[in-house]
Every structure is written in C-alpha cells, then in structure tokens.
C-alpha positions as YAML, in Angstrom:
chain: A
units: angstrom
residues:
- id: 1
  name: MET
  ca: [107.42, 92.76, 104.12]
- id: 2
  name: PRO
  ca: [103.82, 91.69, 104.84]
- id: 3
  name: ASN
  ca: [101.16, 94.29, 104.22]
- id: 4
  name: PRO
  ca: [98.72, 94.69, 107.11]
- id: 5
  name: GLU
  ca: [96.12, 95.97, 104.62]
- id: 6
  name: SER
  ca: [96.29, 92.96, 102.29]
- id: 7
  name: GLU
  ca: [98.27, 89.86, 101.50]
- id: 8
  name: SER
  ca: [100.38, 91.74, 98.94]
- id: 9
  name: GLU
  ca: [103.94, 92.78, 99.55]
- id: 10
  name: LEU
  ca: [104.84, 96.37, 100.23]
- id: 11
  name: GLN
  ca: [107.50, 98.38, 98.53]
- id: 12
  name: ALA
  ca: [108.76, 101.38, 100.48]
- id: 13
  name: CYS
  ca: [111.31, 103.98, 99.65]
- id: 14
  name: SER
  ca: [112.46, 107.03, 101.52]
- id: 15
  name: GLN
  ca: [113.90, 110.18, 100.13]
- id: 16
  name: PRO
  ca: [115.41, 112.05, 103.07]
- id: 17
  name: CYS
  ca: [116.56, 115.55, 102.29]
- id: 18
  name: TRP
  ca: [117.63, 116.57, 105.77]
- id: 19
  name: ALA
  ca: [119.70, 119.51, 104.52]
- id: 20
  name: LYS
  ca: [116.44, 121.01, 103.29]
- id: 21
  name: GLY
  ca: [114.57, 119.91, 106.42]
- id: 22
  name: VAL
  ca: [112.18, 117.60, 104.55]
- id: 23
  name: ALA
  ca: [111.80, 113.81, 104.45]
- id: 24
  name: THR
  ca: [109.38, 111.79, 102.33]
- id: 25
  name: VAL
  ca: [108.43, 108.11, 102.60]
- id: 26
  name: THR
  ca: [106.33, 106.43, 99.92]
- id: 27
  name: VAL
  ca: [104.71, 103.02, 100.23]
- id: 28
  name: HIS
  ca: [103.26, 101.10, 97.27]
- id: 29
  name: GLY
  ca: [101.42, 97.80, 97.41]
- id: 30
  name: GLY
  ca: [98.09, 96.06, 97.55]
- id: 31
  name: GLY
  ca: [96.61, 98.45, 95.01]
- id: 32
  name: PHE
  ca: [97.43, 101.64, 96.93]
- id: 33
  name: ASN
  ca: [100.09, 104.33, 97.13]
- id: 34
  name: LYS
  ca: [100.77, 106.18, 100.38]
- id: 35
  name: THR
  ca: [103.04, 109.18, 100.82]
- id: 36
  name: TRP
  ca: [104.15, 110.61, 104.17]
- id: 37
  name: THR
  ca: [106.04, 113.90, 104.28]
- id: 38
  name: TRP
  ca: [107.69, 115.52, 107.29]
- id: 39
  name: GLU
  ca: [109.04, 119.08, 107.27]
- id: 40
  name: ALA
  ca: [111.09, 120.48, 110.13]
- id: 41
  name: SER
  ca: [109.59, 123.26, 112.22]
- id: 42
  name: LYS
  ca: [110.51, 126.77, 111.14]
- id: 43
  name: ASN
  ca: [110.87, 127.94, 114.78]
- id: 44
  name: PRO
  ca: [110.79, 126.45, 118.31]
- id: 45
  name: THR
  ca: [107.09, 127.24, 118.91]
- id: 46
  name: ALA
  ca: [105.71, 125.96, 115.61]
- id: 47
  name: PRO
  ca: [104.86, 122.31, 114.99]
- id: 48
  name: SER
  ca: [106.64, 120.26, 112.37]
- id: 49
  name: ALA
  ca: [104.52, 119.91, 109.24]
- id: 50
  name: ILE
  ca: [103.37, 116.32, 108.62]
- id: 51
  name: THR
  ca: [101.14, 115.19, 105.77]
- id: 52
  name: GLY
  ca: [99.90, 111.78, 104.73]
- id: 53
  name: THR
  ca: [98.05, 110.82, 101.56]
- id: 54
  name: ARG
  ca: [96.65, 107.59, 100.14]
- id: 55
  name: ASP
  ca: [96.23, 107.48, 96.38]
- id: 56
  name: GLY
  ca: [96.55, 111.27, 96.34]
- id: 57
  name: LYS
  ca: [93.73, 111.82, 98.86]
- id: 58
  name: PRO
  ca: [94.54, 113.38, 102.25]
- id: 59
  name: LEU
  ca: [94.80, 111.08, 105.27]
- id: 60
  name: LEU
  ca: [96.09, 113.62, 107.78]
- id: 61
  name: SER
  ca: [97.79, 116.96, 108.03]
- id: 62
  name: LEU
  ca: [99.52, 118.84, 110.83]
- id: 63
  name: GLU
  ca: [100.71, 122.34, 110.03]
- id: 64
  name: GLU
  ca: [101.32, 125.81, 111.46]
- id: 65
  name: LYS
  ca: [97.60, 126.51, 112.03]
- id: 66
  name: ASP
  ca: [97.47, 123.43, 114.31]
- id: 67
  name: ARG
  ca: [99.81, 125.03, 116.86]
- id: 68
  name: ALA
  ca: [98.70, 124.51, 120.47]
- id: 69
  name: PRO
  ca: [97.57, 127.66, 122.30]
- id: 70
  name: GLN
  ca: [100.51, 129.28, 124.08]
- id: 71
  name: GLY
  ca: [98.65, 131.31, 126.76]
- id: 72
  name: ASP
  ca: [100.23, 132.99, 129.76]
- id: 73
  name: ARG
  ca: [102.95, 130.72, 131.10]
- id: 74
  name: THR
  ca: [103.71, 132.95, 134.07]
- id: 75
  name: SER
  ca: [100.67, 131.60, 135.94]
- id: 76
  name: LEU
  ca: [101.77, 127.97, 135.81]
- id: 77
  name: PRO
  ca: [102.83, 126.36, 139.09]
...
C-alpha cells in the first residue's frame, strides 16, 4: 500500500477487541509508527474515546471531558 507520507510501504495491523469495547490500529512505515485507539462510549451522552499517536507522541485525543454542552433541550424548536 503506498504511503502518502513517503515512498515507503506501510504495514498496518488491527487488533479489534469488540467484546471489551476497544479497537486498536497500528501503522508502521517510512520511519514512523502510528497507533489509533477507539473505545466505545460508556453511556449514550458521553463521546467515544479516540486517541492517536505518532512515535509515542500525541496526535489527537477525544475523551469524556470533550463532551458537548447538553444545555436545556426543552427550549429547542
């Protein structure tokens, strides 16, 4: 598979553990290692937790504290 970040080839593997509500995808190639992890939401109002790292350094993170404000829904049209 061509690597958009370099001319090297990528190697990807996934390790889905859906029974535990977690899935991890790792990508190695072109002198880097990326890991993406998804964790199912613990309740209907909380976001799923998503993290991404490159060579062990954070790329992005979405977790419970990133929940959108809920506010008063009774005033919506």
